[in-house]
Legacy VTK file of the C-alpha trace (Angstrom):
# vtk DataFile Version 3.0
C-alpha trace
ASCII
DATASET POLYDATA
POINTS 583 float
134.080 17.291 205.896
137.304 19.396 205.431
136.938 22.354 202.795
139.325 20.856 200.819
137.681 17.304 200.328
134.480 19.342 199.585
136.081 21.368 197.124
137.092 17.855 195.639
133.175 16.917 195.433
132.180 19.979 193.678
135.073 19.936 190.804
134.013 17.374 188.755
130.993 19.882 188.589
133.148 23.024 187.740
134.495 20.420 184.776
131.792 20.697 182.674
131.741 24.094 182.450
135.624 24.800 182.554
135.431 26.703 179.243
132.816 29.217 180.689
135.122 29.075 184.251
138.207 29.757 182.417
136.641 32.937 180.227
135.041 34.156 183.591
138.770 34.115 185.441
139.964 35.990 182.662
137.212 38.746 183.122
137.965 38.850 186.356
141.319 39.936 186.137
140.342 42.470 183.990
137.998 43.732 186.256
141.038 44.014 188.534
143.191 45.857 185.874
141.536 49.710 186.225
141.879 49.488 190.105
145.296 47.903 190.169
146.900 50.625 187.157
144.649 53.536 188.453
147.617 54.127 191.424
150.521 53.838 189.380
149.162 56.581 187.035
148.408 59.117 189.828
151.850 58.251 190.726
153.835 58.902 187.597
151.356 62.080 187.316
152.089 63.419 190.881
155.617 62.533 190.105
155.572 64.753 187.115
153.739 67.650 188.605
156.400 67.747 191.464
159.929 66.963 189.083
158.936 67.650 185.907
156.802 70.454 185.498
157.311 71.180 182.221
156.891 67.646 181.365
153.245 68.009 182.361
150.971 68.552 179.366
147.625 68.530 178.209
148.433 65.495 175.766
150.399 63.491 178.965
147.166 63.944 181.085
145.041 62.775 177.959
146.946 59.746 177.317
146.936 59.158 181.336
143.260 59.590 181.147
142.512 57.555 177.844
144.574 55.084 179.625
142.428 54.445 182.317
139.386 54.708 180.205
140.202 52.112 178.078
141.054 49.331 181.255
137.300 51.326 182.483
135.449 50.134 179.213
137.272 46.734 179.557
136.275 46.286 183.151
132.363 47.185 182.421
132.575 44.155 179.636
134.154 42.133 181.873
131.765 42.413 184.666
129.023 41.831 182.290
129.819 38.650 181.413
130.654 37.604 185.141
127.401 39.159 186.590
125.677 37.160 183.506
127.150 34.030 181.978
129.132 33.449 185.454
125.725 33.429 187.713
124.300 30.820 185.059
127.432 28.570 185.583
126.696 28.568 188.940
122.985 28.110 188.156
123.816 24.996 186.022
126.066 23.510 188.706
123.100 23.804 191.194
120.826 22.775 188.753
123.025 19.230 187.691
124.098 18.629 191.689
120.203 18.571 192.295
119.410 16.301 189.230
122.096 14.145 190.945
121.083 14.036 194.177
117.138 13.418 193.336
118.043 10.574 190.537
120.716 8.933 193.602
117.548 9.552 195.951
115.314 7.185 193.527
117.899 4.524 193.697
118.062 4.214 197.677
116.247 1.424 199.705
113.128 1.253 201.509
115.269 0.873 204.609
116.848 4.197 204.098
113.025 5.959 203.358
111.866 4.211 206.499
114.755 5.559 208.647
114.479 9.303 207.198
111.600 12.174 207.163
110.655 13.338 203.930
110.626 17.416 205.053
114.492 16.336 205.790
115.195 15.064 202.417
112.849 18.047 200.759
115.425 20.597 202.407
118.192 18.961 201.214
116.930 19.287 197.802
115.969 22.812 198.102
117.614 24.216 200.824
121.065 22.920 201.163
121.640 23.657 197.293
119.910 26.902 197.129
123.055 28.664 197.787
125.613 26.361 195.250
124.492 29.560 192.138
125.811 32.418 194.348
129.218 29.661 196.035
130.133 28.067 192.277
129.830 31.832 190.785
131.456 33.782 193.460
133.842 31.481 195.323
136.414 31.359 192.224
136.122 34.674 191.538
136.220 36.587 194.844
139.475 34.172 195.662
141.298 34.757 192.618
140.441 38.506 192.464
142.095 38.800 195.921
145.293 36.558 194.903
145.921 38.903 191.939
145.798 41.789 193.975
147.733 40.714 196.897
150.623 39.222 194.058
150.441 42.411 192.574
149.921 44.610 195.082
152.926 42.949 196.517
155.275 43.028 193.464
154.896 47.123 193.068
155.292 47.785 196.601
158.216 45.694 197.250
159.615 47.230 194.298
158.913 50.771 196.550
160.021 49.871 199.608
160.838 46.308 200.787
161.100 47.020 204.140
157.728 48.679 204.168
156.046 46.149 202.348
157.005 43.391 204.558
156.095 45.132 207.900
152.418 45.235 206.162
152.366 42.107 204.600
153.305 39.931 207.852
149.857 41.389 209.317
147.904 39.529 206.850
148.667 35.931 207.831
148.001 36.337 211.151
144.714 37.917 210.804
143.599 34.842 208.263
144.934 32.357 211.165
142.952 34.350 213.942
139.853 34.815 211.815
139.847 31.264 210.446
139.251 30.682 214.307
135.714 31.756 213.742
135.541 30.226 210.176
135.181 26.512 211.855
132.129 28.227 214.240
130.651 29.672 211.509
130.843 26.204 209.793
128.898 24.459 212.344
126.201 26.762 212.965
125.743 27.052 209.740
125.305 22.922 209.432
123.288 23.079 212.514
120.819 25.708 210.710
120.665 23.623 207.668
119.768 20.210 209.864
116.965 22.017 211.591
115.243 23.669 208.798
115.061 19.881 207.553
113.309 19.124 211.077
110.906 21.964 210.783
109.956 21.420 207.019
109.069 18.029 208.128
107.251 19.227 210.995
105.230 21.424 208.869
105.042 18.815 206.486
103.359 16.565 208.848
100.880 19.154 209.989
100.113 20.500 206.811
99.351 16.765 205.158
97.470 15.943 208.477
95.193 19.333 208.681
92.061 17.476 208.913
92.615 15.731 211.709
94.250 18.524 213.429
90.899 20.624 212.853
88.736 17.283 213.941
90.473 17.220 217.235
90.467 21.238 217.700
94.240 21.000 217.867
95.361 23.947 216.128
96.706 25.352 218.948
99.038 22.227 219.855
100.473 22.271 216.282
100.731 25.920 216.883
103.143 25.315 219.839
105.104 22.608 218.219
106.069 24.724 215.158
106.723 27.713 217.753
109.448 25.246 219.629
111.003 24.495 216.519
110.691 27.942 215.260
112.173 29.212 218.464
115.213 26.742 218.629
115.655 27.761 214.734
116.402 31.701 216.016
118.741 30.381 218.111
120.936 28.294 216.362
121.122 31.295 213.738
121.731 33.758 217.270
125.040 31.674 217.365
125.697 31.779 213.573
125.593 35.563 214.005
127.396 35.925 217.130
130.135 33.573 215.475
130.117 36.337 211.822
130.226 39.739 214.343
133.490 37.999 216.050
134.960 37.176 212.941
134.229 40.588 211.385
135.829 42.338 214.192
139.261 40.184 213.746
139.404 41.638 209.964
138.264 45.202 211.471
140.871 45.050 214.125
143.590 43.653 211.453
142.225 46.681 209.117
142.786 49.600 211.448
146.249 48.053 212.295
147.380 47.887 208.720
146.710 51.951 208.090
148.119 52.505 212.082
151.067 50.433 210.681
151.171 52.258 207.282
150.842 55.660 209.072
153.908 54.751 210.915
156.091 53.167 209.061
155.618 55.393 206.075
156.365 58.257 208.452
159.445 56.941 209.367
160.621 56.338 206.461
159.995 59.405 204.833
161.786 60.992 207.650
164.443 59.115 206.665
164.267 60.009 203.500
163.619 56.190 201.907
160.262 56.761 200.198
158.393 59.670 198.406
155.634 61.366 199.055
153.906 60.118 195.970
155.132 56.393 196.687
153.088 57.061 199.896
149.912 57.531 198.119
150.526 54.595 196.301
150.946 52.855 199.029
147.742 54.018 200.817
145.945 52.940 197.441
146.894 49.695 197.274
146.588 49.016 200.920
142.898 50.435 200.559
142.195 48.424 197.418
143.752 45.116 199.693
141.374 45.780 202.737
138.574 46.483 200.223
139.198 43.106 198.879
139.276 41.441 202.073
136.414 43.134 202.999
134.769 41.522 200.190
135.641 37.775 201.088
134.877 38.532 204.668
131.328 39.900 203.657
131.383 36.466 201.296
132.290 34.303 204.030
128.869 33.825 204.498
127.850 32.746 201.467
131.008 30.383 201.325
129.855 28.703 204.433
126.389 28.366 203.059
127.712 27.007 200.177
130.450 24.268 201.770
127.500 23.773 204.109
125.520 22.728 200.947
127.956 20.824 199.189
128.605 18.624 202.722
125.069 18.352 203.058
125.006 16.856 199.221
128.060 15.146 200.270
126.334 12.833 202.694
123.299 11.942 201.059
125.397 10.709 197.786
127.653 8.999 200.227
124.879 6.525 201.047
124.687 3.084 199.158
121.676 1.402 198.321
122.181 -1.736 199.627
119.751 -3.117 196.650
121.593 -2.776 193.874
121.825 -5.124 190.391
124.659 -7.316 190.322
127.397 -6.397 187.282
126.328 -10.050 185.715
122.349 -9.129 186.633
120.213 -10.078 183.489
116.397 -9.487 182.140
113.595 -11.341 183.303
112.083 -12.556 179.455
109.535 -14.165 178.878
107.791 -14.349 181.934
105.290 -17.129 183.220
104.908 -16.430 186.513
106.131 -18.697 189.223
106.899 -17.694 192.206
109.299 -19.289 194.918
110.473 -18.997 198.257
113.336 -20.983 199.103
114.124 -21.341 202.785
113.474 -17.576 203.759
114.863 -15.716 206.643
114.116 -11.961 207.265
114.409 -9.743 209.332
114.153 -5.285 208.948
116.946 -4.923 211.464
119.623 -6.754 213.007
118.859 -6.005 216.345
115.198 -7.046 216.017
113.336 -10.244 215.329
113.088 -12.302 212.657
109.533 -11.706 210.353
110.284 -14.904 208.241
112.000 -17.648 209.464
112.834 -20.708 207.251
110.102 -19.859 205.113
108.851 -21.986 202.177
106.109 -20.970 199.633
105.848 -22.475 195.704
103.257 -20.337 193.613
102.602 -21.714 190.232
102.366 -19.494 187.265
98.703 -18.166 186.837
97.876 -19.275 190.526
95.395 -16.896 192.422
96.368 -17.131 196.277
95.298 -15.447 199.061
97.321 -14.214 202.197
94.997 -14.142 205.837
95.704 -13.663 209.220
96.525 -11.150 212.006
98.702 -7.886 211.893
102.702 -8.962 212.164
102.536 -12.468 210.533
104.493 -11.519 207.881
101.745 -11.046 205.063
102.907 -7.665 203.750
106.747 -8.790 204.479
106.095 -11.715 201.501
105.127 -8.782 199.462
107.318 -6.595 200.046
110.191 -9.494 199.024
108.894 -10.413 195.558
109.705 -6.817 194.105
113.329 -7.283 195.998
112.124 -3.375 198.358
114.301 -5.550 200.782
116.500 -8.363 200.661
116.232 -11.674 202.185
118.494 -12.487 204.916
118.980 -16.356 204.083
117.339 -18.089 201.605
116.369 -17.234 198.253
112.880 -16.062 196.297
112.626 -17.419 192.533
110.638 -16.050 189.855
110.477 -18.129 186.860
112.942 -19.876 188.482
115.404 -17.116 188.583
117.105 -15.883 191.914
115.691 -12.326 192.121
118.660 -11.061 193.112
120.595 -12.591 189.356
117.663 -10.361 187.641
117.943 -6.181 186.712
115.675 -4.256 189.520
113.885 -2.827 186.787
113.049 -5.612 184.429
111.869 -7.835 187.264
109.755 -4.464 188.877
108.572 -4.485 185.285
106.833 -7.358 185.154
105.184 -6.822 188.691
101.658 -5.206 189.258
100.992 -3.604 192.983
97.949 -2.772 194.301
98.087 -1.236 198.435
95.169 0.111 200.820
96.573 3.430 200.583
96.299 4.296 196.911
98.911 7.202 195.757
97.691 9.814 193.241
100.092 12.134 191.708
99.080 15.835 191.283
97.938 16.009 187.472
95.329 14.691 185.637
92.930 11.411 185.233
95.087 10.296 182.436
98.563 11.498 183.938
97.653 9.147 186.752
96.442 6.252 184.480
99.844 6.653 182.384
102.102 6.382 185.280
101.670 2.167 184.678
102.910 2.904 180.974
104.248 6.207 180.139
104.413 5.913 176.472
100.869 4.770 176.036
98.449 6.688 173.756
95.490 8.367 175.041
93.498 5.164 173.467
95.184 2.812 175.334
94.802 4.739 178.739
90.622 4.921 177.807
90.946 0.884 176.954
92.468 0.494 180.603
90.308 2.380 182.357
87.191 0.399 180.565
88.775 -2.805 181.877
88.898 -1.308 185.580
85.436 0.151 184.960
86.309 3.630 185.850
85.298 5.332 182.246
81.888 5.590 183.550
82.548 8.024 186.370
85.487 9.463 184.579
83.128 10.402 181.812
80.996 12.069 184.455
84.043 14.017 186.187
84.104 17.892 184.816
86.632 17.669 182.082
86.775 14.205 181.876
89.897 12.369 181.391
91.614 15.758 181.825
90.305 16.526 185.297
92.778 17.809 187.754
92.228 14.977 190.618
94.442 17.404 193.227
96.777 16.595 195.777
97.291 12.720 196.144
93.951 12.647 194.728
92.134 14.575 196.926
89.199 15.590 194.709
87.965 11.493 193.953
86.483 9.422 196.635
88.461 6.276 197.597
86.342 3.591 195.467
87.405 6.082 192.117
90.987 6.087 193.600
91.201 2.469 193.448
89.658 1.854 190.231
92.307 4.450 188.683
95.198 2.475 190.577
93.420 -0.644 188.909
93.124 0.869 185.531
97.176 1.637 185.904
98.032 -1.877 186.154
95.493 -2.869 183.904
97.839 -0.092 181.458
100.986 -1.706 183.291
99.730 -5.348 182.269
102.450 -7.457 184.499
102.149 -11.136 184.625
102.441 -10.553 188.487
100.122 -8.794 190.396
100.195 -7.948 194.378
97.072 -6.683 196.174
98.086 -5.651 198.980
94.490 -5.031 201.509
93.289 -3.174 198.159
89.676 -2.887 199.434
90.101 -2.599 203.201
89.380 0.859 203.189
86.330 0.875 201.404
82.612 0.945 202.111
80.742 -1.913 200.672
78.882 -0.911 197.629
82.856 0.541 196.655
84.360 -2.783 197.489
82.164 -4.567 195.972
82.531 -2.302 192.595
86.432 -2.553 193.139
86.179 -6.108 193.884
84.822 -6.772 190.089
87.543 -5.176 188.868
90.251 -7.061 190.709
89.246 -10.161 189.400
88.943 -9.105 186.182
92.296 -7.507 186.237
93.628 -11.073 188.011
92.692 -13.244 185.106
95.856 -14.955 183.547
98.188 -13.547 186.261
99.787 -14.792 189.003
98.008 -13.096 192.080
98.563 -12.421 195.193
95.949 -11.204 197.893
96.187 -10.044 201.091
92.899 -9.398 203.017
91.912 -8.946 206.406
88.131 -9.704 204.591
87.670 -13.208 204.258
84.483 -12.735 201.505
87.365 -11.275 198.933
88.965 -14.374 198.902
86.687 -17.287 198.546
87.581 -17.380 195.000
91.179 -17.904 195.337
92.688 -21.265 194.243
94.555 -21.378 197.529
94.494 -19.403 200.626
97.424 -19.316 203.328
96.511 -18.938 206.783
99.318 -17.675 208.712
100.073 -16.741 212.234
103.257 -16.145 214.255
105.059 -15.608 210.674
104.452 -18.949 209.536
101.640 -20.808 207.466
99.440 -23.235 209.793
96.631 -24.120 207.034
95.849 -23.901 203.463
93.864 -24.748 200.992
90.707 -23.382 199.337
87.546 -21.815 200.673
85.615 -24.900 200.625
88.689 -27.034 201.985
89.078 -24.930 204.780
85.742 -24.478 205.683
85.577 -28.266 205.782
88.489 -29.029 207.850
86.944 -26.779 210.670
90.135 -25.145 211.526
91.443 -21.607 212.494
90.425 -19.988 208.817
86.637 -21.973 209.878
86.365 -20.106 213.042
87.900 -16.888 211.677
85.079 -16.658 208.738
82.102 -18.274 210.813
82.645 -15.156 213.048
81.970 -12.407 210.677
85.186 -13.258 208.418
87.063 -10.411 209.323
90.348 -10.056 210.861
92.019 -7.451 212.586
94.877 -7.212 210.265
95.169 -3.327 210.438
LINES 1 584
583 0 1 2 3 4 5 6 7 8 9 10 11 12 13 14 15 16 17 18 19 20 21 22 23 24 25 26 27 28 29 30 31 32 33 34 35 36 37 38 39 40 41 42 43 44 45 46 47 48 49 50 51 52 53 54 55 56 57 58 59 60 61 62 63 64 65 66 67 68 69 70 71 72 73 74 75 76 77 78 79 80 81 82 83 84 85 86 87 88 89 90 91 92 93 94 95 96 97 98 99 100 101 102 103 104 105 106 107 108 109 110 111 112 113 114 115 116 117 118 119 120 121 122 123 124 125 126 127 128 129 130 131 132 133 134 135 136 137 138 139 140 141 142 143 144 145 146 147 148 149 150 151 152 153 154 155 156 157 158 159 160 161 162 163 164 165 166 167 168 169 170 171 172 173 174 175 176 177 178 179 180 181 182 183 184 185 186 187 188 189 190 191 192 193 194 195 196 197 198 199 200 201 202 203 204 205 206 207 208 209 210 211 212 213 214 215 216 217 218 219 220 221 222 223 224 225 226 227 228 229 230 231 232 233 234 235 236 237 238 239 240 241 242 243 244 245 246 247 248 249 250 251 252 253 254 255 256 257 258 259 260 261 262 263 264 265 266 267 268 269 270 271 272 273 274 275 276 277 278 279 280 281 282 283 284 285 286 287 288 289 290 291 292 293 294 295 296 297 298 299 300 301 302 303 304 305 306 307 308 309 310 311 312 313 314 315 316 317 318 319 320 321 322 323 324 325 326 327 328 329 330 331 332 333 334 335 336 337 338 339 340 341 342 343 344 345 346 347 348 349 350 351 352 353 354 355 356 357 358 359 360 361 362 363 364 365 366 367 368 369 370 371 372 373 374 375 376 377 378 379 380 381 382 383 384 385 386 387 388 389 390 391 392 393 394 395 396 397 398 399 400 401 402 403 404 405 406 407 408 409 410 411 412 413 414 415 416 417 418 419 420 421 422 423 424 425 426 427 428 429 430 431 432 433 434 435 436 437 438 439 440 441 442 443 444 445 446 447 448 449 450 451 452 453 454 455 456 457 458 459 460 461 462 463 464 465 466 467 468 469 470 471 472 473 474 475 476 477 478 479 480 481 482 483 484 485 486 487 488 489 490 491 492 493 494 495 496 497 498 499 500 501 502 503 504 505 506 507 508 509 510 511 512 513 514 515 516 517 518 519 520 521 522 523 524 525 526 527 528 529 530 531 532 533 534 535 536 537 538 539 540 541 542 543 544 545 546 547 548 549 550 551 552 553 554 555 556 557 558 559 560 561 562 563 564 565 566 567 568 569 570 571 572 573 574 575 576 577 578 579 580 581 582
């Protein structure tokens, strides 16, 4: 993306703090006042000494000194505002952009997360935006100050000697042209750094989250080698950046020298021709020195500028991704839900170039029915459960809840009425109370405890060191699998949905824990439309109807008793041990 396009993307954030920005730029102008006026003060003082020595009195010198002192005081006050309030403006913009990015990520569908590494996204939220503060603060100031100095210096110097001023100033656009060549390389190298740091973060996250697996296979050396490869690649990318930065600085320093060289030659020539006074040459030296200092500051800021622009570009890339699952403008709330579900001629595939997972699939579930779905891996069981809450949209056909096409319902309203429990329970870093309350964030402590009672979790929770206020660790690592499942069940009890989806919720538990959790699940399922996916057939015997799926279609259906009497596929699976290879 072009710099101008990126600046347009960040402008709405500047507008939120336009008053601060306006005052900040005024202060920036004041910080240049003393520096811009000093050469004129010295020129006036020098001319008095050379041509009007009688007029060079103490009071005259004091007046000039007082003027400079006043300008310096104003500069110091203005600089304090810039360093304090101006920096906070940049920090607020960074905070706003990070909030918008995080909120946008919440809206993206599962298909996006299937293709994107979490470590890469974390890098975009943190590292990519970390330089926005400095960029948003310094960019307007530095270029505004630079513009003031260039224009003010040109006006003063042109009034002294227009020819000499034009000779010197003509070097500025030439310098900018050559410097821009390196600017493009800097931008590319900076973006490569950002991209690779995301992969580096992802590699670290994956390795550390799987640290037990790493240690169990004694593969610490393997992981260290993988990390060192990524780390070395990052170093080489940084090397390219600094190589471009060095070239950029060589260009600016070359023109720095050319300006002074031209100043000496042209200044000497015009002094010989009596077209410039010695005091005027001093003014030239001071203004050119000030101008070159500004150029150097901009050069030094170039690295920060490129970091900021790269961060904005990476921000824009994510913000431009549109979720493929959104509410229609006419979407309505799902009210007074009964819990009926119907699949009508549903076709579904995860990607355009892949096979259909479901083809012309039909299923009707009445309110309050307890339906179990069994079958081998790849039969389409989990896909059915993912389509009901619209984690994915059907390719053809429609899914109805209480007779409403789910595409016509507001996503939040639909999902508020669906409770989902999966094999891999995810607990957040926090307390037991926090994790249960996640089911309904406005629930009271009493309601949380009641939900835990219903889930059969209070007994073990009360034995924890701090009871409900016990910290569960990252991803609930301090709890057993059965304990995490019961907290998850309590969370769903608190949510109190009319539709319940149990996706192999007990498959990872031992027999004793499974029995305890199964009792809680049966209690949870009462009065709700329940869909259970299971590979242990003993856990679905009490279902109202069992659907046996194979090759992405229903091949048998009926109650446990009916299917056993039929002596078909279900009977064969059950009599062989009742365990389906579903994982």
